[in-house]
Backbone bond lengths (Angstrom), bond angles and torsions (degrees), N, CA, C in turn:
res aa  C-N    CA-C-N  psi(-1)  N-CA   C-N-CA  omega(-1)  CA-C   N-CA-C  phi
1 M - - - 1.468 - - 1.522 109.56 -
2 S 1.311 117.25 126.95 1.450 120.42 -177.88 1.523 110.43 -75.84
3 I 1.333 116.11 147.69 1.454 121.97 179.77 1.524 109.19 -83.94
4 Q 1.333 116.53 133.86 1.459 121.09 176.48 1.524 109.18 -67.10
5 K 1.322 116.99 122.68 1.453 120.44 -179.81 1.522 110.11 -84.69
6 I 1.333 115.37 143.62 1.452 122.52 -174.41 1.527 109.36 -119.05
7 A 1.327 115.95 127.63 1.462 121.95 175.27 1.519 109.11 -117.70
8 V 1.325 116.50 138.83 1.462 122.91 175.47 1.525 107.38 -112.87
9 V 1.319 116.64 125.70 1.467 121.77 -178.77 1.523 108.76 -122.24
10 T 1.322 117.30 124.63 1.466 120.28 175.45 1.528 109.74 -92.79
11 G 1.330 115.59 156.14 1.467 119.58 179.43 1.516 112.48 60.70
12 S 1.342 116.94 47.01 1.468 120.53 -170.25 1.521 114.02 -94.84
13 S 1.326 118.43 4.19 1.467 119.37 -174.32 1.523 113.40 -76.24
14 S 1.340 117.30 -16.98 1.463 119.41 -176.93 1.519 110.04 -159.26
15 G 1.335 114.86 172.62 1.459 121.60 170.64 1.521 114.88 57.25
16 I 1.318 115.08 -139.07 1.465 121.21 -176.17 1.520 111.19 -62.76
17 G 1.332 117.66 -36.40 1.461 120.13 178.53 1.508 112.41 -62.70
18 L 1.325 116.66 -42.56 1.464 120.97 177.91 1.523 110.65 -63.53
19 L 1.324 116.96 -49.55 1.464 120.76 -178.09 1.526 111.73 -63.49
20 T 1.344 116.22 -37.50 1.465 120.58 178.21 1.520 110.93 -65.09
21 T 1.325 115.99 -42.11 1.464 120.59 177.86 1.520 110.99 -58.07
22 I 1.326 116.20 -46.84 1.463 120.36 -179.13 1.528 110.69 -64.42
23 E 1.321 117.55 -42.49 1.466 120.53 -178.40 1.524 111.78 -64.71
24 F 1.331 117.82 -41.22 1.467 119.53 176.99 1.524 110.40 -63.62
25 A 1.327 116.88 -42.39 1.463 119.90 178.85 1.523 110.88 -61.79
26 R 1.335 116.58 -40.98 1.471 120.18 177.26 1.515 111.67 -63.62
27 N 1.323 116.32 -27.55 1.467 120.68 179.23 1.523 112.64 -88.86
28 G 1.329 116.97 13.39 1.456 121.35 172.10 1.514 116.17 93.05
29 Y 1.320 118.18 3.00 1.455 121.06 179.23 1.531 110.83 -80.06
30 Q 1.321 116.00 149.55 1.458 121.41 161.44 1.518 105.69 -86.39
31 V 1.329 117.36 124.04 1.460 120.90 -171.59 1.523 110.48 -112.89
32 V 1.334 115.02 123.31 1.462 121.09 171.47 1.523 105.97 -88.98
33 A 1.329 115.81 103.64 1.459 122.01 -175.16 1.525 108.74 -96.79
34 T 1.320 116.51 113.89 1.457 120.38 -174.81 1.527 111.31 -110.36
35 M 1.329 114.32 154.01 1.468 120.77 179.42 1.522 108.34 -161.16
36 R 1.320 116.89 158.94 1.462 120.77 -179.56 1.523 112.11 -67.69
37 D 1.327 116.70 -36.83 1.459 121.76 -173.90 1.519 109.60 -128.29
38 L 1.334 116.57 107.99 1.460 119.73 -179.69 1.521 111.72 -67.53
39 G 1.322 117.54 -13.79 1.450 120.72 174.88 1.518 112.87 -66.80
40 R 1.340 116.55 -14.18 1.468 121.29 178.50 1.527 112.02 -102.30
41 A 1.313 116.87 19.38 1.464 120.31 -177.22 1.523 113.52 -82.91
42 G 1.333 117.15 -5.42 1.462 119.98 -173.06 1.514 114.24 -58.61
43 R 1.319 116.86 -43.33 1.467 119.94 -177.88 1.537 110.64 -64.03
44 L 1.331 116.27 -41.62 1.461 120.20 178.61 1.523 110.77 -64.32
45 E 1.318 117.17 -45.51 1.463 120.09 -178.42 1.526 111.36 -63.53
46 E 1.325 116.08 -40.86 1.465 119.75 179.00 1.521 111.26 -63.99
47 T 1.347 116.01 -43.68 1.469 120.08 179.56 1.520 110.95 -64.83
48 A 1.332 116.32 -41.82 1.465 120.57 179.47 1.523 111.37 -64.66
49 Q 1.328 115.88 -38.96 1.464 120.14 178.94 1.524 110.41 -62.22
50 K 1.336 116.75 -45.29 1.461 121.04 179.60 1.525 111.46 -64.30
51 A 1.339 116.31 -33.37 1.464 120.63 -179.30 1.522 112.38 -83.03
52 G 1.336 116.53 -6.38 1.461 120.39 179.50 1.513 113.99 74.23
53 V 1.337 117.79 27.48 1.464 120.24 -176.79 1.532 112.51 -125.75
54 R 1.327 117.36 15.33 1.470 119.01 -176.72 1.518 112.19 -57.87
55 D 1.341 117.82 -33.67 1.459 120.75 -178.15 1.523 112.94 -71.87
56 R 1.329 116.89 -7.86 1.466 120.21 178.95 1.528 112.55 -97.95
57 L 1.319 116.39 6.44 1.466 120.33 -178.54 1.521 111.28 -108.52
58 D 1.326 115.34 138.05 1.457 123.56 171.40 1.522 106.11 -120.25
59 L 1.338 116.57 103.88 1.460 121.36 -175.89 1.530 110.11 -85.75
60 R 1.334 115.87 130.48 1.459 120.64 -179.21 1.524 110.79 -140.60
61 R 1.325 115.19 146.41 1.458 119.43 174.21 1.526 108.94 -80.37
62 L 1.332 115.44 133.58 1.459 120.79 176.66 1.523 108.78 -157.86
63 D 1.319 116.07 129.12 1.462 122.52 175.95 1.517 107.19 -114.25
64 V 1.329 117.48 115.96 1.464 120.55 -173.52 1.522 112.45 -68.09
65 T 1.348 117.77 -13.26 1.470 119.66 177.48 1.525 112.13 -89.90
66 E 1.318 118.12 -3.99 1.467 121.29 172.46 1.526 107.14 -89.44
67 F 1.328 114.43 72.55 1.460 121.72 -166.82 1.528 113.45 -55.65
68 D 1.321 116.89 -43.26 1.471 119.89 -175.01 1.525 112.59 -66.92
69 S 1.342 117.24 -20.87 1.466 119.98 -177.75 1.527 113.07 -86.28
70 L 1.334 117.09 -13.54 1.467 119.31 -170.54 1.527 113.96 -68.49
71 P 1.350 120.14 -44.15 1.476 117.55 177.30 1.518 112.55 -57.68
72 G 1.334 117.52 -40.16 1.463 120.62 177.79 1.514 112.17 -65.34
73 A 1.332 116.42 -38.00 1.471 119.89 178.30 1.523 110.89 -63.92
74 I 1.323 116.40 -41.56 1.471 120.31 177.86 1.523 110.37 -65.74
75 D 1.339 117.28 -41.42 1.471 120.07 177.30 1.521 110.81 -59.42
76 D 1.340 117.01 -40.78 1.473 120.58 179.32 1.526 110.85 -62.79
77 I 1.335 116.86 -40.61 1.461 120.92 179.71 1.528 110.45 -64.86
78 V 1.317 116.67 -42.22 1.474 120.49 179.93 1.529 110.23 -66.22
79 R 1.325 117.26 -39.60 1.466 119.54 177.42 1.528 111.09 -62.36
80 A 1.323 115.89 -36.82 1.471 119.70 -177.63 1.527 112.46 -77.92
81 H 1.342 116.84 -35.91 1.466 119.76 -170.64 1.534 114.29 -119.33
82 G 1.321 117.47 -9.47 1.455 120.17 174.10 1.509 116.23 89.51
83 R 1.343 117.56 -20.71 1.449 120.19 -175.28 1.532 109.79 -168.15
84 I 1.324 116.82 170.11 1.459 122.96 170.18 1.521 107.32 -136.46
85 D 1.310 116.24 115.07 1.464 120.80 -179.05 1.521 112.57 -91.61
86 V 1.327 116.44 -32.63 1.465 120.43 -176.34 1.525 109.35 -138.73
87 L 1.321 116.08 134.06 1.461 121.89 167.82 1.516 107.35 -116.33
88 V 1.334 116.61 124.52 1.463 121.64 174.80 1.522 107.78 -109.05
89 N 1.315 116.41 107.58 1.459 121.76 178.02 1.526 108.51 -85.18
90 N 1.318 115.01 93.57 1.460 120.60 -175.93 1.527 113.36 -111.43
91 A 1.335 118.03 -21.67 1.466 120.73 -174.79 1.528 110.66 -56.56
92 G 1.322 115.50 133.02 1.455 119.14 179.43 1.516 111.56 -178.17
93 F 1.318 115.33 167.98 1.454 121.43 175.96 1.520 107.45 -153.89
94 S 1.324 116.41 -179.83 1.461 119.97 -176.75 1.521 111.11 -126.27
95 V 1.324 115.38 130.83 1.465 121.94 167.06 1.524 106.46 -98.80
96 A 1.324 116.47 124.70 1.458 120.52 -175.19 1.526 110.73 -117.90
97 G 1.304 115.20 141.56 1.448 120.50 177.25 1.519 110.69 157.08
98 F 1.316 116.89 161.02 1.451 120.89 177.11 1.523 110.19 -65.99
99 G 1.333 116.38 138.55 1.449 120.89 -178.77 1.519 112.62 -55.81
100 E 1.300 116.86 -31.81 1.462 122.30 179.11 1.526 111.18 -64.52
101 D 1.331 116.95 -28.89 1.461 121.84 -174.43 1.522 113.86 -98.09
102 L 1.321 117.52 -25.83 1.463 119.66 -176.40 1.521 110.74 -65.70
103 T 1.330 115.87 139.93 1.460 120.35 175.94 1.534 109.25 -85.96
104 L 1.316 115.87 161.00 1.467 119.54 176.05 1.523 110.41 -62.68
105 G 1.323 116.78 -33.61 1.461 119.99 177.82 1.515 112.17 -63.42
106 E 1.325 117.16 -39.65 1.462 120.89 178.75 1.527 110.97 -67.64
107 I 1.320 116.55 -38.57 1.469 119.51 178.76 1.522 110.15 -68.84
108 R 1.340 116.88 -39.72 1.470 119.77 176.91 1.524 110.45 -62.45
109 L 1.336 116.37 -40.72 1.463 120.37 178.25 1.527 110.50 -58.42
110 Q 1.327 116.67 -40.62 1.462 120.94 178.40 1.524 111.23 -62.07
111 F 1.316 116.29 -44.26 1.465 120.47 -178.43 1.530 112.25 -70.89
112 E 1.330 117.89 -29.19 1.466 120.43 -178.74 1.524 111.25 -56.21
113 T 1.338 116.67 -42.85 1.463 120.42 -179.58 1.522 111.40 -88.49
114 N 1.323 116.87 -56.78 1.463 120.31 -168.97 1.523 113.47 -69.09
115 F 1.323 117.35 -28.68 1.460 119.30 179.32 1.527 111.99 -111.75
116 F 1.328 117.45 -65.43 1.459 119.66 -174.08 1.522 112.47 -64.19
117 G 1.336 117.53 -35.20 1.456 119.08 176.95 1.516 112.35 -62.84
118 N 1.326 116.73 -42.71 1.466 120.91 178.06 1.518 111.64 -67.98
119 V 1.332 116.82 -38.39 1.462 120.49 177.09 1.530 110.23 -64.59
120 A 1.339 116.81 -42.91 1.459 120.57 -179.75 1.528 111.66 -63.42
121 M 1.339 117.34 -41.32 1.463 120.31 177.04 1.528 110.68 -64.04
122 T 1.324 115.67 -41.37 1.467 120.28 179.24 1.523 110.35 -61.38
123 K 1.318 116.79 -47.31 1.465 120.81 -179.43 1.522 111.24 -63.63
124 A 1.342 117.23 -33.43 1.459 119.91 179.77 1.521 112.30 -68.84
125 V 1.336 116.94 -32.83 1.462 120.48 -175.52 1.530 112.59 -91.26
126 L 1.317 117.78 -20.27 1.472 119.81 -175.94 1.535 113.90 -58.26
127 P 1.340 120.90 -42.05 1.473 118.61 177.96 1.527 113.42 -60.28
128 V 1.338 116.59 -34.22 1.468 120.33 178.39 1.523 109.95 -66.41
129 M 1.319 116.71 -47.47 1.463 120.27 -178.92 1.523 111.74 -69.53
130 R 1.324 117.00 -33.32 1.478 119.77 176.04 1.525 110.00 -62.00
131 Q 1.322 116.97 -43.93 1.462 120.95 179.66 1.529 110.88 -65.33
132 Q 1.337 116.59 -37.73 1.470 121.12 178.76 1.527 112.15 -72.45
133 K 1.351 115.50 -21.85 1.462 122.35 -171.77 1.532 111.52 63.28
134 S 1.340 114.96 29.41 1.463 119.04 179.03 1.523 109.09 -166.36
135 G 1.332 115.22 159.68 1.454 120.64 176.19 1.511 111.43 151.12
136 H 1.303 115.83 158.00 1.464 122.89 176.03 1.526 109.26 -125.17
137 I 1.310 115.97 133.80 1.460 122.25 173.07 1.521 107.04 -115.97
138 V 1.323 115.80 117.80 1.465 121.74 -178.57 1.522 108.13 -107.81
139 Q 1.311 116.46 116.64 1.454 121.77 179.07 1.534 108.66 -98.20
140 V 1.320 116.68 117.66 1.458 120.27 177.12 1.525 107.55 -84.50
141 A 1.311 115.14 99.01 1.461 121.80 179.72 1.524 107.63 -93.79
142 S 1.326 117.63 -129.47 1.462 120.96 -179.29 1.516 108.49 -175.32
143 V 1.329 115.98 155.46 1.462 117.68 170.84 1.526 109.58 -62.33
144 A 1.342 116.52 -22.84 1.468 120.75 175.97 1.524 111.41 -69.95
145 G 1.329 117.26 -10.75 1.454 121.64 174.71 1.520 112.74 -87.63
146 R 1.316 115.62 1.60 1.463 120.58 176.15 1.524 111.74 -121.48
147 L 1.335 116.26 -18.57 1.459 121.29 -178.82 1.524 108.46 -146.86
148 G 1.328 117.02 114.84 1.455 121.12 -178.82 1.523 112.20 -66.90
149 Q 1.342 115.13 148.71 1.456 121.55 -179.93 1.523 109.49 -127.69
150 P 1.324 118.10 147.65 1.468 119.88 178.59 1.519 111.49 -59.68
151 L 1.333 114.95 142.85 1.460 124.72 179.80 1.529 112.91 74.95
152 L 1.319 117.31 -6.94 1.469 121.23 -177.37 1.527 111.48 -118.57
153 G 1.324 116.81 29.39 1.461 119.72 -178.19 1.515 112.82 -60.40
154 A 1.341 117.73 -42.35 1.463 120.84 179.77 1.527 110.60 -66.26
155 Y 1.327 115.42 -45.71 1.465 120.25 179.80 1.528 111.05 -63.39
156 S 1.338 116.24 -48.61 1.466 119.84 -178.65 1.516 111.41 -61.16
157 S 1.323 117.44 -42.99 1.466 119.30 -177.47 1.521 111.46 -67.27
158 S 1.349 117.45 -33.30 1.463 119.13 176.54 1.525 110.93 -66.25
159 K 1.333 116.34 -35.26 1.464 120.15 178.65 1.534 111.37 -77.12
160 F 1.334 117.65 -34.64 1.460 120.53 172.67 1.531 109.34 -58.05
161 A 1.330 116.65 -45.51 1.463 121.28 -179.63 1.526 111.08 -61.48
162 L 1.336 116.28 -42.31 1.464 120.13 179.20 1.523 110.88 -63.68
163 E 1.312 116.86 -38.66 1.469 120.20 178.88 1.530 110.80 -63.72
164 G 1.328 117.02 -44.99 1.465 120.09 -179.67 1.517 111.83 -63.45
165 F 1.326 116.81 -44.60 1.464 121.23 177.94 1.524 110.62 -59.85
166 S 1.329 116.00 -44.30 1.466 120.55 -175.52 1.520 111.97 -70.18
167 E 1.329 117.56 -36.51 1.461 120.21 177.51 1.528 110.67 -61.84
168 S 1.323 116.57 -42.69 1.466 120.35 177.93 1.517 110.99 -66.83
169 L 1.342 115.99 -45.25 1.463 120.79 -178.20 1.523 111.31 -61.43
170 R 1.301 117.13 -36.86 1.461 121.34 -179.76 1.531 111.13 -57.22
171 I 1.317 116.33 -41.74 1.468 120.77 179.11 1.527 110.45 -71.44
172 E 1.339 116.16 -40.88 1.467 121.07 -176.27 1.526 112.49 -65.87
173 T 1.317 117.97 -31.30 1.465 120.74 -172.69 1.522 113.78 -103.05
174 H 1.314 117.37 -3.90 1.469 119.66 -174.61 1.526 111.54 -59.41
175 S 1.317 118.07 -42.69 1.462 121.24 -177.89 1.526 112.28 -71.03
176 L 1.336 117.30 -12.66 1.457 121.40 179.14 1.524 112.29 -90.22
177 G 1.332 116.66 -2.33 1.457 120.67 -177.83 1.518 112.99 84.96
178 I 1.328 115.94 12.18 1.471 121.11 -179.33 1.519 108.48 -104.83
179 R 1.323 116.53 128.84 1.460 121.86 -178.18 1.535 109.65 -108.60
180 V 1.317 115.37 135.22 1.463 121.81 178.67 1.529 108.48 -116.31
181 V 1.327 115.96 127.65 1.460 121.67 -176.25 1.527 109.03 -128.52
182 L 1.310 116.46 138.05 1.461 122.65 173.33 1.523 109.31 -101.10
183 V 1.317 116.75 130.85 1.456 122.03 172.26 1.521 107.15 -111.85
184 E 1.326 116.42 129.70 1.469 121.45 -173.00 1.527 109.96 -119.37
185 P 1.345 117.35 84.46 1.468 119.55 179.44 1.526 111.79 -66.74
186 G 1.315 114.42 150.72 1.452 120.34 170.73 1.515 108.98 -89.80
187 A 1.335 116.94 -147.93 1.464 121.57 -177.69 1.524 110.07 -82.92
188 F 1.331 116.66 111.48 1.454 122.71 176.14 1.521 109.04 -115.40
189 D 1.322 116.07 155.15 1.462 121.50 176.79 1.523 108.55 -82.31
190 T 1.354 116.52 81.87 1.455 121.44 -179.61 1.516 109.27 -127.03
191 D 1.342 115.66 176.81 1.464 120.78 -178.25 1.525 113.15 -69.80
192 I 1.318 119.35 -7.65 1.457 121.07 -177.85 1.518 111.41 -58.71
193 W 1.360 117.00 -28.93 1.468 119.70 -178.80 1.521 112.71 -105.24
194 T 1.339 117.22 8.16 1.463 119.36 178.81 1.529 109.35 -127.70
195 R 1.317 117.68 -87.41 1.467 119.81 -179.35 1.529 112.24 -65.15
196 N 1.318 116.70 -32.45 1.459 120.43 -172.34 1.515 113.74 -101.17
197 V 1.317 117.04 25.55 1.455 120.12 175.46 1.526 108.83 -111.88
198 V 1.318 116.03 137.07 1.463 122.65 175.72 1.518 107.37 -113.60
199 I 1.322 116.74 121.29 1.459 121.27 177.92 1.523 108.22 -84.77
200 G 1.326 117.34 123.48 1.458 121.02 178.72 1.517 111.33 -56.38
201 Q 1.341 116.01 143.12 1.464 120.29 -177.92 1.525 112.21 -59.54
202 G 1.327 116.27 -29.38 1.457 119.58 178.17 1.511 113.09 -62.62
203 A 1.333 116.16 -21.73 1.468 120.28 -179.18 1.521 111.93 -68.61
204 I 1.337 116.86 -22.87 1.468 119.98 179.86 1.526 111.57 -113.65
205 D 1.309 116.98 10.70 1.461 121.63 177.32 1.532 109.04 -77.85
206 P 1.337 117.78 118.11 1.473 119.52 -177.74 1.527 113.59 -63.38
207 N 1.332 116.43 -15.82 1.464 119.75 179.95 1.528 113.14 -93.38
208 S 1.322 116.77 -0.94 1.465 119.30 -179.15 1.524 110.72 -69.69
209 P 1.328 117.65 136.08 1.469 119.60 175.50 1.522 112.24 -67.36
210 N 1.344 115.82 -13.20 1.469 120.86 179.21 1.527 111.39 -103.34
211 K 1.342 116.79 18.95 1.460 120.93 -170.71 1.521 112.94 -53.96
212 E 1.323 117.62 -50.70 1.464 120.26 -174.99 1.523 111.23 -65.93
213 R 1.315 117.29 -43.19 1.470 119.82 178.71 1.527 110.50 -65.25
214 S 1.329 116.85 -39.94 1.459 120.50 179.37 1.518 111.53 -65.29
215 Q 1.331 116.33 -39.10 1.463 119.52 179.57 1.520 111.30 -63.54
216 R 1.318 116.78 -39.35 1.471 119.85 177.93 1.529 110.51 -62.92
217 F 1.323 116.36 -40.38 1.460 120.03 179.60 1.529 110.28 -68.27
218 T 1.345 116.79 -41.88 1.465 120.12 179.25 1.517 111.15 -60.40
219 E 1.319 116.97 -41.73 1.461 120.89 178.10 1.523 111.48 -64.70
220 F 1.329 115.78 -37.36 1.460 119.73 176.99 1.523 111.13 -60.80
221 V 1.343 116.61 -44.67 1.463 120.67 -179.81 1.528 110.54 -64.75
222 K 1.339 116.83 -43.47 1.468 119.71 178.99 1.520 111.27 -61.38
223 Q 1.337 116.61 -43.05 1.451 120.42 179.59 1.525 111.21 -65.42
224 S 1.323 116.88 -37.46 1.466 120.88 177.21 1.521 110.41 -62.13
225 A 1.339 116.40 -42.14 1.460 120.53 179.32 1.528 110.93 -62.94
226 K 1.356 117.12 -40.90 1.467 120.48 178.11 1.527 110.96 -64.15
227 T 1.331 115.89 -40.21 1.465 120.13 -179.57 1.518 111.01 -62.83
228 V 1.350 115.80 -43.91 1.468 120.37 179.25 1.515 110.57 -63.77
229 A 1.341 116.72 -44.27 1.465 120.44 -179.74 1.520 111.15 -61.43
230 T 1.344 117.13 -41.38 1.460 121.30 178.81 1.520 110.96 -64.14
231 R 1.335 116.23 -43.26 1.461 120.45 -179.71 1.526 111.13 -63.34
232 E 1.350 116.45 -40.08 1.460 119.74 -177.98 1.531 111.24 -68.17
233 R 1.342 117.04 -29.96 1.461 119.92 179.43 1.519 111.78 -79.21
234 S 1.327 116.97 -18.34 1.454 120.52 -176.09 1.525 111.30 -76.46
235 P 1.337 118.18 127.60 1.473 119.95 179.05 1.516 112.66 -68.45
236 N 1.327 117.02 -17.34 1.467 120.53 -178.61 1.521 112.14 -104.81
237 S 1.344 115.05 19.65 1.460 119.47 -178.52 1.516 110.42 -61.25
238 S 1.351 115.55 135.01 1.469 119.42 -179.20 1.518 110.02 -143.70
239 C 1.332 114.96 64.08 1.467 119.77 178.52 1.516 109.13 -77.32
240 A 1.310 117.20 126.40 1.461 120.67 -179.65 1.518 110.74 -67.99
241 S 1.337 116.35 135.59 1.454 120.99 178.94 1.522 110.23 -88.27
242 P 1.336 116.94 143.72 1.455 119.43 176.76 1.521 111.00 -71.50
243 T 1.309 116.27 157.56 1.456 120.61 173.52 1.525 108.81 -75.83
244 I 1.324 116.75 125.57 1.449 121.64 -175.95 1.529 109.05 -101.11
245 P 1.348 118.44 111.94 1.464 120.82 -175.55 1.514 113.08 -89.00
246 I 1.343 118.81 3.47 1.457 120.23 -169.96 1.523 112.83 -63.98
247 P 1.360 120.56 -49.58 1.465 117.70 177.61 1.525 113.29 -57.46
248 S 1.327 117.26 -39.28 1.466 119.56 -179.84 1.525 111.60 -69.41
249 S 1.334 117.23 -30.09 1.461 119.10 178.06 1.519 111.01 -68.99
250 V 1.335 116.93 -23.05 1.460 121.79 177.36 1.521 110.99 -83.60
251 T 1.345 117.14 -41.22 1.463 120.58 -174.26 1.523 113.59 -87.55
252 S 1.335 118.37 -15.43 1.458 121.06 -176.47 1.529 111.41 -66.04
253 S 1.305 115.96 139.11 1.464 120.71 176.66 1.516 111.90 -79.78
254 A 1.335 116.71 -12.03 1.472 120.06 -177.86 1.521 111.73 -69.76
255 Q 1.347 118.05 -31.26 1.451 123.02 177.72 1.525 112.38 54.84
256 T 1.300 117.25 44.64 1.462 120.07 175.59 1.524 108.75 -73.08
257 P 1.346 117.60 143.16 1.455 119.83 -174.88 1.521 114.02 -73.43
258 R 1.339 117.42 -18.22 1.454 120.77 -177.58 1.520 110.57 -131.82
259 S 1.335 114.23 148.36 1.455 120.74 175.42 1.510 107.48 -139.13
260 K 1.337 116.93 122.28 1.448 121.33 -179.63 1.531 109.41 -97.26
261 S 1.327 116.03 150.79 1.457 120.65 175.26 1.511 108.24 -147.23
262 G 1.338 114.97 150.55 1.458 118.97 178.34 1.518 111.49 89.01
């Protein structure tokens, strides 16, 4: 009798997290789909229902920045499902603004989720995978974690940090039967640039030397959010989904440390 494989996905309410959850479920996994606000689970549930995989989802509230709660959350998942075969660290957001204008508090806020939250989830699951002598940890980084972009210095640096941590961890855990993979998405039409973007306060400071450039960027983000909202309300909406390589990065025998998409 084959063992039911269990995948845990953070940030699963939208975007890459939602699509990854559905793809794992289609591949026969029982998926623990986590998100900060279960009130935003509607899109995931609707998509899962249409795909015929709703019964393979276990929806749970989890905030990766509530560090002290994460070991207990992982223990609860193991008690319910017996094991964890895959952790997909997808939860994240973007702080946008010129580096000259961003405050240290805003940059720390970016790192709390995109770096420390992913590290905390990884550390919480490692004892389980060590005991199993198996497991995959998939870190959803970004092409911005390999090449910095203007206005995204905080976001890019948080992803650079995640890449460095994951490269080291991959070597440290290989002999334990634990595989660490980086997935580096390109530009996808997801909530990262609409609902999940925070505009630095310096971008709207009338005294900023970057005021005019920041205002143009702020307007772009607002317009993007309106476009997404309009598309979601449209009954004929047909936004193309990106190809999600995460399940294949887990099942592939090649075991390459990086997988690009987009």
